[in-house]
Structures are given as C-alpha cells and as structure tokens.
MIMARZA-33866 format. One record per atom (N, C-alpha, C): atom name; chain; residue in one letter; x, y negated, z. Coordinates in Angstrom, 2 decimals. Layout:
// residues N
<r CA, A, A, <X, Y, Z>>
...
This chain:
// residues 175
<r N, A, M, <-9.56, 3.38, -18.89>>
<r CA, A, M, <-8.44, 2.60, -18.59>>
<r C, A, M, <-8.34, 1.41, -19.48>>
<r N, A, T, <-8.05, 0.18, -18.99>>
<r CA, A, T, <-7.91, -0.95, -19.74>>
<r C, A, T, <-6.40, -1.32, -19.72>>
<r N, A, S, <-5.91, -1.65, -20.94>>
<r CA, A, S, <-4.46, -1.99, -21.04>>
<r C, A, S, <-4.23, -3.23, -21.82>>
<r N, A, K, <-3.58, -4.25, -21.33>>
<r CA, A, K, <-3.39, -5.54, -22.08>>
<r C, A, K, <-1.96, -5.96, -21.64>>
<r N, A, S, <-1.46, -6.76, -22.50>>
<r CA, A, S, <-0.22, -7.51, -22.19>>
<r C, A, S, <-0.52, -8.32, -20.99>>
<r N, A, V, <0.45, -8.30, -20.03>>
<r CA, A, V, <0.29, -9.16, -18.81>>
<r C, A, V, <0.00, -10.58, -19.17>>
<r N, A, L, <0.90, -11.13, -20.02>>
<r CA, A, L, <0.72, -12.50, -20.26>>
<r C, A, L, <-0.57, -12.84, -20.90>>
<r N, A, T, <-1.06, -12.04, -21.84>>
<r CA, A, T, <-2.38, -12.33, -22.38>>
<r C, A, T, <-3.45, -12.28, -21.34>>
<r N, A, H, <-3.31, -11.24, -20.44>>
<r CA, A, H, <-4.30, -11.04, -19.48>>
<r C, A, H, <-4.18, -12.19, -18.37>>
<r N, A, A, <-2.90, -12.53, -17.92>>
<r CA, A, A, <-2.68, -13.40, -16.86>>
<r C, A, A, <-3.04, -14.80, -17.33>>
<r N, A, I, <-2.74, -15.22, -18.54>>
<r CA, A, I, <-3.05, -16.54, -18.94>>
<r C, A, I, <-4.45, -16.78, -19.30>>
<r N, A, D, <-5.07, -15.83, -20.02>>
<r CA, A, D, <-6.37, -15.94, -20.56>>
<r C, A, D, <-6.57, -17.39, -21.10>>
<r N, A, H, <-5.50, -17.92, -21.64>>
<r CA, A, H, <-5.46, -19.22, -22.29>>
<r C, A, H, <-6.05, -20.32, -21.40>>
<r N, A, D, <-5.90, -20.13, -20.11>>
<r CA, A, D, <-6.32, -21.16, -19.07>>
<r C, A, D, <-5.26, -21.23, -18.00>>
<r N, A, P, <-4.66, -22.39, -17.93>>
<r CA, A, P, <-3.52, -22.61, -16.94>>
<r C, A, P, <-3.94, -22.23, -15.56>>
<r N, A, A, <-5.18, -22.55, -15.16>>
<r CA, A, A, <-5.67, -22.41, -13.85>>
<r C, A, A, <-5.70, -20.87, -13.52>>
<r N, A, T, <-6.23, -20.02, -14.49>>
<r CA, A, T, <-6.26, -18.67, -14.33>>
<r C, A, T, <-4.78, -18.04, -14.26>>
<r N, A, Q, <-3.86, -18.50, -15.02>>
<r CA, A, Q, <-2.48, -18.16, -14.91>>
<r C, A, Q, <-1.94, -18.44, -13.54>>
<r N, A, Q, <-2.14, -19.59, -13.01>>
<r CA, A, Q, <-1.58, -19.90, -11.68>>
<r C, A, Q, <-2.25, -19.02, -10.52>>
<r N, A, I, <-3.41, -18.72, -10.70>>
<r CA, A, I, <-4.09, -17.81, -9.65>>
<r C, A, I, <-3.43, -16.41, -9.74>>
<r N, A, R, <-3.35, -15.86, -10.95>>
<r CA, A, R, <-2.74, -14.60, -10.99>>
<r C, A, R, <-1.23, -14.65, -10.62>>
<r N, A, L, <-0.53, -15.58, -11.00>>
<r CA, A, L, <0.87, -15.67, -10.61>>
<r C, A, L, <1.01, -15.84, -9.01>>
<r N, A, S, <0.14, -16.66, -8.41>>
<r CA, A, S, <0.16, -16.79, -7.05>>
<r C, A, S, <-0.15, -15.48, -6.29>>
<r N, A, R, <-1.15, -14.69, -6.87>>
<r CA, A, R, <-1.53, -13.49, -6.35>>
<r C, A, R, <-0.28, -12.47, -6.34>>
<r N, A, L, <0.38, -12.53, -7.40>>
<r CA, A, L, <1.50, -11.63, -7.58>>
<r C, A, L, <2.62, -12.05, -6.54>>
<r N, A, L, <2.89, -13.35, -6.53>>
<r CA, A, L, <3.88, -13.83, -5.49>>
<r C, A, L, <3.48, -13.53, -4.00>>
<r N, A, D, <2.25, -13.72, -3.81>>
<r CA, A, D, <1.73, -13.51, -2.45>>
<r C, A, D, <1.87, -12.03, -1.92>>
<r N, A, H, <1.75, -10.95, -2.80>>
<r CA, A, H, <1.58, -9.67, -2.43>>
<r C, A, H, <2.87, -8.80, -2.79>>
<r N, A, H, <3.80, -9.27, -3.46>>
<r CA, A, H, <4.93, -8.50, -3.87>>
<r C, A, H, <6.32, -8.94, -3.34>>
<r N, A, Y, <6.88, -8.02, -2.55>>
<r CA, A, Y, <8.18, -8.32, -1.91>>
<r C, A, Y, <9.18, -8.65, -3.01>>
<r N, A, L, <9.04, -7.96, -4.13>>
<r CA, A, L, <9.89, -8.16, -5.25>>
<r C, A, L, <10.00, -9.71, -5.66>>
<r N, A, C, <8.91, -10.44, -5.53>>
<r CA, A, C, <8.91, -11.77, -6.02>>
<r C, A, C, <9.38, -12.79, -4.94>>
<r N, A, E, <9.69, -12.40, -3.80>>
<r CA, A, E, <10.14, -13.19, -2.70>>
<r C, A, E, <11.40, -13.92, -3.00>>
<r N, A, S, <12.31, -13.27, -3.72>>
<r CA, A, S, <13.57, -13.80, -4.01>>
<r C, A, S, <13.73, -14.33, -5.50>>
<r N, A, L, <12.62, -14.39, -6.20>>
<r CA, A, L, <12.58, -14.81, -7.57>>
<r C, A, L, <11.88, -16.20, -7.56>>
<r N, A, T, <12.42, -17.02, -8.56>>
<r CA, A, T, <11.73, -18.36, -8.76>>
<r C, A, T, <10.53, -18.15, -9.49>>
<r N, A, V, <9.61, -19.12, -9.53>>
<r CA, A, V, <8.44, -19.00, -10.41>>
<r C, A, V, <8.68, -18.72, -11.81>>
<r N, A, N, <9.81, -19.40, -12.34>>
<r CA, A, N, <10.22, -19.14, -13.79>>
<r C, A, N, <10.68, -17.70, -13.92>>
<r N, A, E, <11.41, -17.07, -12.92>>
<r CA, A, E, <11.84, -15.78, -13.09>>
<r C, A, E, <10.72, -14.73, -13.01>>
<r N, A, V, <9.65, -15.11, -12.19>>
<r CA, A, V, <8.50, -14.28, -12.16>>
<r C, A, V, <7.76, -14.32, -13.53>>
<r N, A, R, <7.65, -15.49, -14.14>>
<r CA, A, R, <7.07, -15.49, -15.45>>
<r C, A, R, <7.89, -14.69, -16.41>>
<r N, A, T, <9.11, -14.76, -16.34>>
<r CA, A, T, <10.02, -13.96, -17.20>>
<r C, A, T, <9.71, -12.50, -17.01>>
<r N, A, L, <9.67, -12.07, -15.73>>
<r CA, A, L, <9.33, -10.69, -15.42>>
<r C, A, L, <8.09, -10.20, -16.02>>
<r N, A, L, <7.02, -11.12, -15.94>>
<r CA, A, L, <5.76, -10.81, -16.49>>
<r C, A, L, <5.77, -10.45, -17.96>>
<r N, A, E, <6.75, -11.00, -18.62>>
<r CA, A, E, <6.83, -10.81, -20.06>>
<r C, A, E, <7.21, -9.33, -20.39>>
<r N, A, Y, <7.72, -8.69, -19.38>>
<r CA, A, Y, <8.23, -7.29, -19.52>>
<r C, A, Y, <7.27, -6.27, -19.01>>
<r N, A, L, <6.25, -6.80, -18.37>>
<r CA, A, L, <5.24, -5.88, -17.84>>
<r C, A, L, <4.02, -5.72, -18.64>>
<r N, A, T, <3.33, -4.57, -18.25>>
<r CA, A, T, <2.03, -4.35, -18.86>>
<r C, A, T, <0.89, -4.26, -17.83>>
<r N, A, Y, <-0.19, -4.97, -17.90>>
<r CA, A, Y, <-1.20, -4.90, -16.93>>
<r C, A, Y, <-2.09, -3.68, -17.28>>
<r N, A, L, <-2.43, -2.91, -16.26>>
<r CA, A, L, <-3.33, -1.81, -16.34>>
<r C, A, L, <-4.29, -1.80, -15.31>>
<r N, A, E, <-5.48, -1.26, -15.63>>
<r CA, A, E, <-6.54, -1.19, -14.57>>
<r C, A, E, <-7.12, 0.25, -14.63>>
<r N, A, F, <-7.27, 0.88, -13.54>>
<r CA, A, F, <-7.70, 2.22, -13.48>>
<r C, A, F, <-8.89, 2.48, -12.58>>
<r N, A, D, <-9.72, 3.42, -12.93>>
<r CA, A, D, <-10.91, 3.92, -12.14>>
<r C, A, D, <-10.41, 4.89, -11.03>>
<r N, A, K, <-11.19, 4.97, -9.98>>
<r CA, A, K, <-10.86, 5.90, -8.87>>
<r C, A, K, <-10.78, 7.22, -9.43>>
<r N, A, G, <-9.81, 8.02, -8.98>>
<r CA, A, G, <-9.61, 9.38, -9.38>>
<r C, A, G, <-8.69, 9.55, -10.58>>
<r N, A, K, <-8.31, 8.49, -11.22>>
<r CA, A, K, <-7.32, 8.62, -12.39>>
<r C, A, K, <-6.08, 9.07, -11.89>>
<r N, A, I, <-5.34, 10.01, -12.64>>
<r CA, A, I, <-4.08, 10.42, -12.19>>
<r C, A, I, <-3.05, 9.64, -13.09>>
<r N, A, L, <-2.18, 8.90, -12.44>>
<r CA, A, L, <-1.20, 8.00, -13.12>>
<r C, A, L, <-0.02, 8.86, -13.58>>
<r N, A, S, <0.32, 9.76, -12.76>>
<r CA, A, S, <1.37, 10.69, -13.08>>
<r C, A, S, <1.29, 12.03, -12.49>>
<r N, A, E, <1.68, 13.07, -13.08>>
<r CA, A, E, <1.52, 14.44, -12.54>>
<r C, A, E, <2.82, 14.98, -12.06>>
<r N, A, I, <2.74, 15.95, -11.15>>
<r CA, A, I, <3.85, 16.60, -10.61>>
<r C, A, I, <4.68, 17.35, -11.78>>
<r N, A, G, <5.87, 17.18, -11.77>>
<r CA, A, G, <6.72, 17.87, -12.77>>
<r C, A, G, <6.97, 16.99, -14.02>>
<r N, A, S, <6.29, 15.80, -14.12>>
<r CA, A, S, <6.64, 14.91, -15.20>>
<r C, A, S, <7.80, 14.09, -14.79>>
<r N, A, V, <8.54, 13.57, -15.75>>
<r CA, A, V, <9.69, 12.77, -15.47>>
<r C, A, V, <9.13, 11.30, -15.72>>
<r N, A, G, <9.35, 10.48, -14.66>>
<r CA, A, G, <8.88, 9.04, -14.72>>
<r C, A, G, <9.50, 8.22, -15.77>>
<r N, A, D, <8.69, 7.65, -16.66>>
<r CA, A, D, <9.16, 6.75, -17.76>>
<r C, A, D, <8.71, 5.31, -17.41>>
<r N, A, A, <8.19, 5.11, -16.20>>
<r CA, A, A, <7.75, 3.78, -15.87>>
<r C, A, A, <7.66, 3.60, -14.30>>
<r N, A, L, <7.93, 2.29, -13.85>>
<r CA, A, L, <7.61, 1.92, -12.49>>
<r C, A, L, <6.23, 1.22, -12.49>>
<r N, A, Y, <5.61, 1.23, -11.31>>
<r CA, A, Y, <4.31, 0.74, -11.17>>
<r C, A, Y, <4.26, -0.27, -10.03>>
<r N, A, F, <3.85, -1.45, -10.15>>
<r CA, A, F, <3.67, -2.39, -9.06>>
<r C, A, F, <2.14, -2.56, -8.79>>
<r N, A, V, <1.65, -2.21, -7.67>>
<r CA, A, V, <0.22, -2.31, -7.30>>
<r C, A, V, <-0.08, -3.74, -7.06>>
<r N, A, V, <-1.02, -4.24, -7.85>>
<r CA, A, V, <-1.52, -5.60, -7.61>>
<r C, A, V, <-2.79, -5.67, -6.79>>
<r N, A, Q, <-3.63, -4.69, -7.02>>
<r CA, A, Q, <-4.82, -4.56, -6.21>>
<r C, A, Q, <-5.30, -3.07, -6.19>>
<r N, A, G, <-5.76, -2.65, -5.06>>
<r CA, A, G, <-6.33, -1.27, -4.92>>
<r C, A, G, <-5.28, -0.37, -4.18>>
<r N, A, Q, <-5.53, 0.91, -4.26>>
<r CA, A, Q, <-4.63, 1.80, -3.57>>
<r C, A, Q, <-4.40, 3.16, -4.37>>
<r N, A, I, <-3.17, 3.65, -4.26>>
<r CA, A, I, <-2.83, 4.77, -4.96>>
<r C, A, I, <-2.15, 5.76, -4.06>>
<r N, A, A, <-2.62, 7.05, -4.07>>
<r CA, A, A, <-2.12, 8.02, -3.16>>
<r C, A, A, <-0.91, 8.86, -3.85>>
<r N, A, L, <0.04, 9.24, -2.98>>
<r CA, A, L, <1.02, 10.16, -3.38>>
<r C, A, L, <0.59, 11.54, -2.85>>
<r N, A, A, <0.38, 12.46, -3.70>>
<r CA, A, A, <-0.20, 13.73, -3.21>>
<r C, A, A, <0.46, 14.97, -3.88>>
<r N, A, F, <0.52, 16.04, -3.18>>
<r CA, A, F, <0.98, 17.23, -3.73>>
<r C, A, F, <-0.18, 18.27, -3.67>>
<r N, A, V, <-0.04, 19.26, -4.54>>
<r CA, A, V, <-1.06, 20.31, -4.70>>
<r C, A, V, <-0.60, 21.55, -4.19>>
<r N, A, E, <-1.41, 22.20, -3.25>>
<r CA, A, E, <-1.02, 23.48, -2.66>>
<r C, A, E, <-2.23, 24.32, -2.59>>
<r N, A, Q, <-2.23, 25.46, -3.20>>
<r CA, A, Q, <-3.42, 26.44, -3.28>>
<r C, A, Q, <-4.59, 25.67, -3.75>>
<r N, A, D, <-4.50, 25.02, -4.88>>
<r CA, A, D, <-5.48, 24.18, -5.53>>
<r C, A, D, <-6.17, 23.06, -4.79>>
<r N, A, Q, <-5.51, 22.75, -3.73>>
<r CA, A, Q, <-6.00, 21.69, -2.81>>
<r C, A, Q, <-5.03, 20.50, -2.90>>
<r N, A, E, <-5.43, 19.27, -3.07>>
<r CA, A, E, <-4.75, 18.11, -3.09>>
<r C, A, E, <-4.47, 17.50, -1.67>>
<r N, A, N, <-3.28, 17.39, -1.34>>
<r CA, A, N, <-2.88, 16.81, 0.06>>
<r C, A, N, <-2.18, 15.50, -0.18>>
<r N, A, E, <-2.80, 14.49, 0.40>>
<r CA, A, E, <-2.16, 13.12, 0.37>>
<r C, A, E, <-1.23, 12.95, 1.45>>
<r N, A, I, <0.01, 12.48, 0.99>>
<r CA, A, I, <1.13, 12.30, 2.08>>
<r C, A, I, <1.39, 10.89, 2.35>>
<r N, A, A, <1.11, 9.98, 1.45>>
<r CA, A, A, <1.33, 8.50, 1.64>>
<r C, A, A, <0.49, 7.72, 0.61>>
<r N, A, Y, <0.32, 6.50, 0.96>>
<r CA, A, Y, <-0.43, 5.63, 0.14>>
<r C, A, Y, <0.42, 4.33, -0.22>>
<r N, A, A, <0.03, 3.74, -1.37>>
<r CA, A, A, <0.64, 2.46, -1.76>>
<r C, A, A, <-0.41, 1.60, -2.10>>
<r N, A, G, <-0.41, 0.31, -1.50>>
<r CA, A, G, <-1.45, -0.69, -1.87>>
<r C, A, G, <-0.84, -1.94, -2.42>>
<r N, A, S, <-1.56, -2.98, -2.39>>
<r CA, A, S, <-1.19, -4.26, -3.01>>
<r C, A, S, <0.22, -4.63, -2.54>>
<r N, A, G, <1.07, -4.88, -3.46>>
<r CA, A, G, <2.48, -5.43, -3.24>>
<r C, A, G, <3.56, -4.30, -3.15>>
<r N, A, E, <3.06, -3.06, -3.39>>
<r CA, A, E, <4.02, -1.93, -3.27>>
<r C, A, E, <4.37, -1.30, -4.68>>
<r N, A, M, <5.58, -0.80, -4.78>>
<r CA, A, M, <6.01, -0.11, -6.00>>
<r C, A, M, <5.83, 1.44, -5.93>>
<r N, A, L, <5.64, 1.89, -7.04>>
<r CA, A, L, <5.48, 3.47, -7.19>>
<r C, A, L, <6.37, 3.97, -8.32>>
<r N, A, G, <6.67, 5.19, -8.17>>
<r CA, A, G, <7.36, 5.83, -9.31>>
<r C, A, G, <8.81, 5.70, -9.39>>
<r N, A, E, <9.43, 5.13, -8.38>>
<r CA, A, E, <10.89, 4.76, -8.46>>
<r C, A, E, <11.78, 5.94, -8.38>>
<r N, A, M, <11.46, 7.02, -7.70>>
<r CA, A, M, <12.43, 8.12, -7.51>>
<r C, A, M, <12.62, 8.74, -8.94>>
<r N, A, S, <11.51, 9.18, -9.53>>
<r CA, A, S, <11.71, 9.90, -10.80>>
<r C, A, S, <12.15, 8.84, -11.93>>
<r N, A, F, <11.75, 7.63, -11.88>>
<r CA, A, F, <12.21, 6.73, -12.82>>
<r C, A, F, <13.85, 6.48, -12.80>>
<r N, A, F, <14.29, 6.34, -11.58>>
<r CA, A, F, <15.83, 6.16, -11.53>>
<r C, A, F, <16.65, 7.47, -11.58>>
<r N, A, D, <16.11, 8.54, -10.93>>
<r CA, A, D, <17.05, 9.74, -11.03>>
<r C, A, D, <16.67, 10.70, -12.18>>
<r N, A, K, <15.61, 10.41, -12.91>>
<r CA, A, K, <15.23, 11.05, -14.13>>
<r C, A, K, <14.91, 12.53, -13.85>>
<r N, A, L, <14.59, 12.91, -12.66>>
<r CA, A, L, <14.14, 14.21, -12.28>>
<r C, A, L, <12.65, 14.41, -12.35>>
<r N, A, P, <12.12, 15.50, -12.40>>
<r CA, A, P, <10.67, 15.74, -12.37>>
<r C, A, P, <10.06, 15.18, -11.12>>
<r N, A, R, <8.90, 14.72, -11.25>>
<r CA, A, R, <8.21, 14.10, -9.94>>
<r C, A, R, <7.75, 15.30, -9.06>>
<r N, A, S, <7.90, 14.97, -7.76>>
<r CA, A, S, <7.51, 15.87, -6.74>>
<r C, A, S, <6.09, 15.79, -6.16>>
<r N, A, V, <5.46, 14.56, -6.52>>
<r CA, A, V, <4.12, 14.25, -6.14>>
<r C, A, V, <3.31, 13.75, -7.34>>
<r N, A, R, <2.01, 13.74, -7.19>>
<r CA, A, R, <1.09, 13.29, -8.12>>
<r C, A, R, <0.68, 11.85, -7.69>>
<r N, A, L, <0.53, 10.91, -8.52>>
<r CA, A, L, <-0.02, 9.51, -8.18>>
<r C, A, L, <-1.50, 9.50, -8.60>>
<r N, A, V, <-2.29, 9.27, -7.57>>
<r CA, A, V, <-3.72, 9.40, -7.83>>
<r C, A, V, <-4.35, 8.10, -7.39>>
<r N, A, V, <-5.18, 7.38, -8.22>>
<r CA, A, V, <-5.83, 6.19, -7.95>>
<r C, A, V, <-7.00, 6.49, -6.87>>
<r N, A, K, <-7.07, 5.73, -5.83>>
<r CA, A, K, <-7.97, 5.97, -4.72>>
<r C, A, K, <-9.08, 4.99, -4.63>>
<r N, A, E, <-8.98, 3.78, -5.31>>
<r CA, A, E, <-10.04, 2.76, -5.21>>
<r C, A, E, <-10.44, 2.45, -6.73>>
<r N, A, P, <-11.69, 2.06, -6.85>>
<r CA, A, P, <-12.10, 1.57, -8.21>>
<r C, A, P, <-11.49, 0.28, -8.54>>
<r N, A, S, <-11.23, 0.08, -9.85>>
<r CA, A, S, <-10.58, -1.12, -10.40>>
<r C, A, S, <-9.25, -1.33, -9.85>>
<r N, A, T, <-8.42, -0.39, -9.61>>
<r CA, A, T, <-7.09, -0.58, -9.13>>
<r C, A, T, <-6.26, -1.14, -10.26>>
<r N, A, Q, <-5.64, -2.21, -9.94>>
<r CA, A, Q, <-4.79, -2.97, -10.94>>
<r C, A, Q, <-3.30, -2.75, -10.66>>
<r N, A, V, <-2.49, -2.39, -11.70>>
<r CA, A, V, <-1.04, -2.21, -11.56>>
<r C, A, V, <-0.39, -2.99, -12.68>>
<r N, A, L, <0.86, -3.25, -12.47>>
<r CA, A, L, <1.73, -3.83, -13.48>>
<r C, A, L, <2.77, -2.67, -13.68>>
<r N, A, K, <2.84, -2.28, -15.04>>
<r CA, A, K, <3.77, -1.26, -15.41>>
<r C, A, K, <4.97, -1.73, -16.06>>
<r N, A, L, <6.14, -1.24, -15.68>>
<r CA, A, L, <7.43, -1.62, -16.30>>
<r C, A, L, <8.03, -0.31, -16.88>>
<r N, A, S, <7.91, -0.24, -18.21>>
<r CA, A, S, <8.33, 1.00, -18.92>>
<r C, A, S, <9.94, 0.99, -18.79>>
<r N, A, R, <10.57, 2.24, -19.08>>
<r CA, A, R, <11.89, 2.31, -19.09>>
<r C, A, R, <12.55, 1.54, -20.17>>
<r N, A, T, <11.89, 1.48, -21.33>>
<r CA, A, T, <12.48, 0.62, -22.41>>
<r C, A, T, <12.61, -0.81, -22.05>>
<r N, A, M, <11.45, -1.32, -21.44>>
<r CA, A, M, <11.42, -2.73, -20.99>>
<r C, A, M, <12.47, -2.95, -19.92>>
<r N, A, Y, <12.65, -1.97, -18.99>>
<r CA, A, Y, <13.52, -2.19, -17.91>>
<r C, A, Y, <14.98, -2.26, -18.54>>
<r N, A, K, <15.28, -1.44, -19.46>>
<r CA, A, K, <16.67, -1.53, -20.12>>
<r C, A, K, <16.81, -2.87, -20.73>>
<r N, A, R, <15.84, -3.41, -21.39>>
<r CA, A, R, <15.96, -4.73, -21.94>>
<r C, A, R, <16.17, -5.79, -20.89>>
<r N, A, L, <15.39, -5.73, -19.77>>
<r CA, A, L, <15.46, -6.59, -18.66>>
<r C, A, L, <16.87, -6.61, -18.05>>
<r N, A, K, <17.38, -5.46, -17.89>>
<r CA, A, K, <18.77, -5.28, -17.36>>
<r C, A, K, <19.79, -6.01, -18.10>>
<r N, A, S, <19.64, -6.01, -19.45>>
<r CA, A, S, <20.67, -6.67, -20.28>>
<r C, A, S, <20.40, -8.18, -20.42>>
<r N, A, E, <19.11, -8.61, -20.57>>
<r CA, A, E, <18.69, -9.92, -20.72>>
<r C, A, E, <18.60, -10.71, -19.47>>
<r N, A, H, <18.22, -10.10, -18.30>>
<r CA, A, H, <18.07, -10.81, -17.01>>
<r C, A, H, <18.43, -9.92, -15.90>>
<r N, A, P, <19.80, -9.76, -15.79>>
<r CA, A, P, <20.29, -8.78, -14.77>>
<r C, A, P, <19.95, -9.14, -13.29>>
<r N, A, F, <19.80, -10.46, -13.01>>
<r CA, A, F, <19.43, -10.90, -11.65>>
<r C, A, F, <18.03, -10.28, -11.24>>
<r N, A, I, <17.05, -10.40, -12.18>>
<r CA, A, I, <15.80, -9.89, -12.05>>
<r C, A, I, <15.72, -8.34, -11.83>>
<r N, A, A, <16.55, -7.67, -12.73>>
<r CA, A, A, <16.74, -6.21, -12.61>>
<r C, A, A, <17.29, -5.72, -11.28>>
<r N, A, I, <18.29, -6.55, -10.76>>
<r CA, A, I, <18.84, -6.23, -9.51>>
<r C, A, I, <17.78, -6.33, -8.38>>
<r N, A, N, <16.93, -7.33, -8.52>>
<r CA, A, N, <15.87, -7.46, -7.46>>
<r C, A, N, <14.81, -6.24, -7.62>>
<r N, A, I, <14.61, -5.70, -8.76>>
<r CA, A, I, <13.79, -4.52, -8.87>>
<r C, A, I, <14.44, -3.38, -8.16>>
<r N, A, V, <15.71, -3.20, -8.42>>
<r CA, A, V, <16.39, -2.01, -7.67>>
<r C, A, V, <16.43, -2.25, -6.13>>
<r N, A, E, <16.55, -3.42, -5.71>>
<r CA, A, E, <16.50, -3.69, -4.26>>
<r C, A, E, <15.09, -3.48, -3.75>>
<r N, A, H, <14.11, -3.80, -4.49>>
<r CA, A, H, <12.71, -3.53, -4.13>>
<r C, A, H, <12.49, -2.01, -4.12>>
<r N, A, A, <13.02, -1.30, -5.04>>
<r CA, A, A, <12.94, 0.19, -5.05>>
<r C, A, A, <13.56, 0.72, -3.79>>
<r N, A, I, <14.60, 0.27, -3.32>>
<r CA, A, I, <15.28, 0.72, -2.08>>
<r C, A, I, <14.30, 0.53, -0.88>>
<r N, A, V, <13.84, -0.73, -0.87>>
<r CA, A, V, <12.89, -1.04, 0.33>>
<r C, A, V, <11.69, -0.08, 0.15>>
<r N, A, S, <11.16, 0.12, -1.01>>
<r CA, A, S, <9.97, 0.99, -1.22>>
<r C, A, S, <10.23, 2.41, -0.82>>
<r N, A, L, <11.38, 2.92, -1.16>>
<r CA, A, L, <11.71, 4.28, -0.77>>
<r C, A, L, <11.93, 4.42, 0.82>>
<r N, A, D, <12.49, 3.30, 1.41>>
<r CA, A, D, <12.63, 3.27, 2.84>>
<r C, A, D, <11.20, 3.41, 3.45>>
<r N, A, R, <10.31, 2.64, 2.93>>
<r CA, A, R, <8.97, 2.60, 3.54>>
<r C, A, R, <8.31, 3.93, 3.48>>
<r N, A, L, <8.43, 4.58, 2.27>>
<r CA, A, L, <7.91, 5.95, 2.06>>
<r C, A, L, <8.54, 6.91, 3.02>>
<r N, A, F, <9.92, 6.85, 3.13>>
<r CA, A, F, <10.50, 7.82, 4.03>>
<r C, A, F, <10.10, 7.67, 5.48>>
<r N, A, R, <9.94, 6.36, 5.91>>
<r CA, A, R, <9.53, 6.18, 7.22>>
<r C, A, R, <8.10, 6.59, 7.49>>
<r N, A, A, <7.21, 6.44, 6.50>>
<r CA, A, A, <5.78, 6.79, 6.61>>
<r C, A, A, <5.76, 8.28, 6.72>>
<r N, A, V, <6.39, 9.03, 5.79>>
<r CA, A, V, <6.39, 10.45, 6.00>>
<r C, A, V, <7.03, 11.05, 7.12>>
<r N, A, S, <8.18, 10.34, 7.58>>
<r CA, A, S, <8.86, 10.89, 8.78>>
<r C, A, S, <7.94, 10.63, 10.04>>
<r N, A, T, <7.17, 9.53, 10.21>>
<r CA, A, T, <6.24, 9.27, 11.17>>
<r C, A, T, <5.12, 10.29, 11.13>>
<r N, A, N, <4.62, 10.54, 9.93>>
<r CA, A, N, <3.46, 11.54, 9.91>>
<r C, A, N, <4.03, 12.86, 10.25>>
<r N, A, Y, <5.18, 13.28, 9.85>>
<r CA, A, Y, <5.69, 14.57, 10.26>>
<r C, A, Y, <5.95, 14.69, 11.80>>
<r N, A, S, <6.43, 13.63, 12.39>>
<r CA, A, S, <6.78, 13.54, 13.83>>
<r C, A, S, <5.40, 13.64, 14.64>>
<r N, A, H, <4.32, 13.01, 14.13>>
<r CA, A, H, <3.07, 13.08, 14.76>>
<r C, A, H, <2.47, 14.51, 14.67>>
<r N, A, F, <2.59, 15.04, 13.47>>
<r CA, A, F, <2.12, 16.44, 13.24>>
<r C, A, F, <2.91, 17.43, 14.02>>
<r N, A, S, <4.19, 17.33, 14.09>>
<r CA, A, S, <5.07, 18.18, 14.90>>
<r C, A, S, <4.66, 18.06, 16.32>>
<r N, A, H, <4.44, 16.96, 16.82>>
<r CA, A, H, <4.01, 16.68, 18.32>>
<r C, A, H, <2.73, 17.44, 18.58>>
<r N, A, Y, <1.78, 17.29, 17.60>>
<r CA, A, Y, <0.43, 17.92, 17.83>>
<r C, A, Y, <0.66, 19.37, 17.68>>
<r N, A, L, <1.40, 19.89, 16.74>>
<r CA, A, L, <1.55, 21.32, 16.57>>
<r C, A, L, <2.34, 21.98, 17.71>>
<r N, A, Y, <3.34, 21.44, 18.13>>
<r CA, A, Y, <4.17, 22.06, 19.19>>
<r C, A, Y, <3.95, 21.45, 20.60>>
<r N, A, R, <3.06, 20.47, 20.71>>
<r CA, A, R, <2.72, 19.83, 22.02>>
<r C, A, R, <3.94, 19.37, 22.77>>
<r N, A, T, <4.88, 18.64, 22.07>>
<r CA, A, T, <6.15, 18.27, 22.70>>
<r C, A, T, <5.85, 16.86, 23.37>>
<r N, A, G, <6.61, 16.62, 24.43>>
<r CA, A, G, <6.59, 15.29, 25.08>>
<r C, A, G, <5.22, 14.81, 25.44>>
<r N, A, K, <4.58, 15.45, 26.36>>
<r CA, A, K, <3.24, 15.02, 26.86>>
<r C, A, K, <3.19, 13.57, 27.20>>
C-alpha cells in the first residue's frame, strides 16, 4: 500500500498534474458537484491518498469505521463471510463513497471492504480530519453528509434490486 498526502501527490510540484488530478476528482465524484474548485482544493487538504493492490481488505467486519473512503479509480466490494466463504453484495467504483454507515453511527461494520482491482486509488477522510473540517469548513462537511445519504440510497437500491431478482428466481413469482 502506498500512502501520501493528497496535496503532495496531487500537485507533484507541477500545476498541470494538479489540474489533471483535480479535474479527475471533479469529474467522478458527486460530492464535488456542489463545491467550487477552491472548496475542492480545501477538501483535498483534509484527505489522504491511498493506493491498494487487488485483494487488500480496507476494513473488516466488526471493526468500527474511523474513516470515509472516496474511490478515485478501481473497484471495491462490500462482502460478508458465511461458512468461510466471502459473498459480495455490492460494489463501489470511481466517484463513490464507502464506509459511511459505521463512520457516522460508530457501530461495528456489517461488511468487509475488499479491493477488487489492481492499483485501486482512494481518498481517505479520517474521523479526526472530518471533525476539523466540520468546524473549519461546515459547508464542505454538509456536502459530505449529503453525499453519504446519496451513497447509502444507492447501496440500499442495489441490495434491494438484487434481493428482488433473487426472490423472483427462488420463488418463480410473476412469470
């Protein structure tokens, strides 16, 4: 795993590289749709860039979330383990947020977060940095909460749809 400050990584002391990374973040993240470029730059100061290899477990079932993750590139599965078998129930890709349930309710995680693609890139917002962000830039923090609501809605809809399809298959309802 590689971990760097987002600004150090994003800037690489080259304004062109900074603009490319900033544009990439803006293009893929619902969170950034309602933020100005300067607000996104401010947000980046609170985030940490991480890159993971395929198979890496970001968080385990039962742990309490101390961070939110924003997927920049790659894919992460939400999975549960039953009888030593990992079952994937949903996926998050570029532009999506992960870890919001346990982060906000401070209860143990009900799923494992598993990296599914090589060189998956995420931006991590720790609880400590979120608390600072809330007091220093409340408008940005509110946008994160709104993004969490949208993210949870997306997850609920995906799981509901999968359950509905499975139920239809299992019980052969509505030919």
